[in-house]
N, C-alpha and C positions, 0 to 999 in steps of 0.2 A: 293594580288598578283598574278602574272600570272606564276606558275611553270611548267617546261616542265618534263615530265617523260617519260623515255626510258621504253617502254612496252616489249622490247625486249633485256633487259639487263642482267638479271640474269640467274644464271646456269638451273632454274627451270620455266623461263619464258614460257608464261605471266602472268601464275598466282600470284606469290606473286607479281609482278610489278605492275599488274593491282589491285589486292587488297590493298594493300600498299596506290597507290594512291588514291582510294577510302576513305580509311579510314583518309587520309589525308584532303582530300576535306571535309569530314564530320567534321574533328576537328576543321578546321580554315575557313571553307567556302569561299577558295581561289578559283580561276579559275585553275585547272589542265588541263593541255594539254598532251594528252597521244600521242607517235610516235610510228611507226610500222605499220607493214602490215594493212590495215584498217577490211578486212575481220575477219581475225584472231583476231586483238583486240577488235572490236565490239562484237565477239562471247563471249568472255572473259568478257568484262564488262557487258553483258546482263545477267550473273551469279549475277549481285548486283543489289540492288535496289537504283538508282542514280537520281531518280524523282527529290529529290530535290535539287540536286546537281549542279554545274557547272562544268561539265567534257566535252570535247570535244575530237576528233581524227582528229589528222594531219595524213595523209598517208606517209608512208615510204616505199617504196616495198622491199627495201634490209635491210640485216641486218649482223651487223659486229660479229663475233664469238670469241670465246676467242683464236683460232688458228689464227685470222688475224694480221698482221702486219701493219706497218706505209704505206708502200706500198698499202696495199689492202684498208686502210684508204681513200689515195688519190685517187683509182679508184672507191670505191665505195660512189659516191656523193648523192645519195640518200639513203643512209644507215639511220638507225633510230638514231642513234648517231649524224650524221652530219646536221640532218634535223633539230634535235632538237638545235643543237649549232646555226644554222643559225637563228632559230626564237628567240635566245637571242640576237644576231648579229644585226639583222634587228629592233631590240626594239618591237618585236611581245611578249615578254615574257621576266620575270625578272631574271630566272635561270633554270639552267638545270640539272637533276638528272639522274644518270645512275647506274645501277650494273653490268654495261657491263666490257668489256676489258679495263684495265686501258691504255695500251699504245694506243688503239685505242681512248679512251677519251682525251689522253693527245695530241697525234698528230692531232686529230680533233679540239681539243680547239686551237692550234698553228695554223692552217690552216685557221680555221673560226674565230675565235674571235681574233686573234693575241696577242702576247704579250704587257704588258704595257710599255710604252717607257721606255729604258734603262735595262730592265728586260732581261738577257742572258738566264735563262732556270728555267721553272717554280717549283714550289715543292708543293707536298700534303702534308697538315697538320692537325693533329688530336689535341683533347684537350687530353692528356694522362689519359687513363682510370683506373691506378693505384695508382695516386697520391692522396693525399688528399686536394688538392688546385688547381686553375684552372693552367695549366700547356700548353704549346704549345710544340707540338713534331713535327718537320721537318728535312728532307723529310722522307715520308714513301712508296717512290716508285715511283716517277716521273724522276728524275735524277739519276741513278745510279754511274755517274763515273764523277762526280763534279770536278772544279778547285779548288783550294783555295778563287780563286776571287767570284765564283758562291756561295761557301758554306758561304763566308761573305756576300754575298746579300741576301740569305736566313737567315742570322740574322738580316740584316735590315729590311726584311718584317716581322720577325716573333716578333720583337721587336714592330714595329709600331701596328702590329695587336693585338699584347698583351695590350698596352698602350691605343691606341684609342679605341679597340671594347671591349677588357675584362676588359679595366678600372684598369689597372696595372701600378701604377705609377713607371718610370724609371725600366722598367723590367730587371730581372739579365737573362744574355743570359750564356748558357753552352755549351761547344764542348764535344759531346759522343764521350767519349775516353776509353782504358783499363787501364788506370790509371790516377792520379790527376797531376803527375809529368808534366811539359812544354815539355820535350823532349819523352813524351809517343806516340805511335801511329806510324802511317804512315807519310811519309815525306808530304803527302797531308795534314795530319791533323796537324803537325809542322809547316806548311807555314800557314796554317790557323789560329792556336792559335796568331803567329805572328802577322798578320794580323788583327784578333781581339781585340788582346792587344794592338794595336796601335790605334783602332778606336774612335770613343767618345762612342759606346756602352759601356753598363753596364756590361760588361765582366767577369765573376765570375771563367774564367779556365775550364780544361778540368773537365767532369762532368761522371762518372761511372754510370752503371744501378742502383746500391744502391742509388747514390745521386738523380738521376731521381725520383726513388719512394717516398723517403723523401720529394721532393720538392723542394731541394737547388737551382733551378733554375725555371725561369717561362719561358722562352723558350729554348729547347734543339735541337742543331744543329747537322745534321748528313748527309751522304749521302743517298740515296733513296734504296741503296741494304741492307744495315746495319740498316737504318731504318724499312724496311719493315721486315727483318728478328727480329728485337728487338721486334717489334708491334705485330707480329704474335706469337711470342713467349709470351709475356706479354698475349696477349688474349687465348692463350693455359692453360698457368697456372691459369687464371681466371676462365676458362670453368672446369678445374679441381676440382677447389675450390667450384665451384657453386655445381656440382656435388655431392662432397665429404660433404659439408654440407647438401644437401637433401637426401643422402643416409645413411651416417653415424652420422649426428648430429640431423636430424630430423626423418628420419626412417620411415617406414611404418606405419602409425596411428595404426592398430591393433595389431602391434610387441609392440608397445608402453603400450597399454591396457593390454596385455598380461603379459609382464613384470612386470608392476607396479602391477597386482593380484599377480606375484608370490613373488616379493620382496617388502615390505612396504615401504621401504625406498626411492623406485623410486616414490611413490606418491608425496612425497614432493619435487622432485626434476620437476614434470611435470609442476608445477605453474612458476619456472624458465625458463623454456624452452618457454612457453607461454609470458614470458616477455623477450625472447630474440628475439621472432618471428620479432617484427618489424625491430630489427637492421639487423637480417639477412636477411630480404627482401631488406633492402637498400644497403646491401653487394651485394645481386643478383642483382640488376639494376647495381650498380655502376662498375660491372664487366662483365654485359651483353653486346656483341659487338652490340647488336641490338636496346639497348638504344642511343648508338653513331651514328649507321646510316652510316655514312662515312667520306670521307674525304676531306676538302676544297683545291681547286687546286687554289694556289695564284700566281699571277704574270701573269695572262690573263686577257683579257679586258672583263669578264663577270662571274658572280658566275657560278661557276662547283662543283658539291659535287659526289665524285665517292664510291660508296658503294662494299660491298663484293659481289664477285660472287653466293655465298651461302646464299645470303639475303635472309630473309622471310618478309611476308607483313609488319611485325613492324618494321623491318629494313629499309625497303623503306620509309615508313612513317616518322623514326626518319631522314633521310637522307633529305627529304623534310623540315623538321622541322630546319636542320643544313642550309638549303639554305635561308629558311628565315630570319633566325637571320642575316645570311650574308647581304642580300638585305637590311634587315632594319637597320643595322649596315651602311650602307654605304661603304662596304669592299673595292670594288675596287677604287672609288675615293679616298678613305683614304690611301691605299697601292699608288696610283699614287701623290697624294699630297706630302705623307710621303716622298718618293723616291725623288722627284724632289726637296724638301728641306734639304736632306741628302747629304752624302758625297757616299752614297752606289748607 
């Protein structure tokens, strides 16, 4: 595959962006295209041994920062985000990955890739990190103020993705709300509930956060503002759990040894901790944002994955992996064909 990586997306760019791109190129032997100011990108790339890798640089003299807005995106046509998007648009790359400004990525995707026919607004979606089974969560930040019609369309896109890409037959669609009852939530949520109830989707009603964690729906739909807050809160809790496990459960090795010498009973507990270790490692991986990498932007004519601004090299590599999976699964034509054949 040919994956474009924005070399100047993350808060600490270009270090993590380039390092993650190199890791991805080494892992999957794809062609990685780094976009950004050429001289600085080349200087960063020179820190890595890439003699056996397929990595090239496409010059983009400008950069969109976290303070830029949609008007800046329109004027900065030669920014790394817009140059990368156009490579996908022109068929010179299969996907675009950036840990840059979400609004800039969204605006550029609309300007340069255009929306899939019939799509009113795109949505960012991720596989929910705290569920015990694959569950799609959307929107996580693309559309903060959708109408009921847009939320219903999100549900259609999510159901198509879950069924044809994740392999979930007749996926259950839930609407994130502050209660299970039909009359709960804002008027927009109530109107959306009515539309989803009347749709051909397998709508299971309102879903509270505790139901989302239990996996009582395969697709959870919400507006971009609420979804972004929810996901960031979930990530914060996950990070807290991860560090708590490291500090309080595992603890410093020398402390364990000292306590074991002082309290004979703890010697018997150490084998149990060793048996728990594989499970604790799996838990740490599950709740680590860098394992997720980024959110897939559904609704535009190209594979786009947007990562955290704080992404490290591992997160950038994981974002490339998400992009590869979307390309391999033919996400864009699948969504387009599914919407054409649905009432959405």
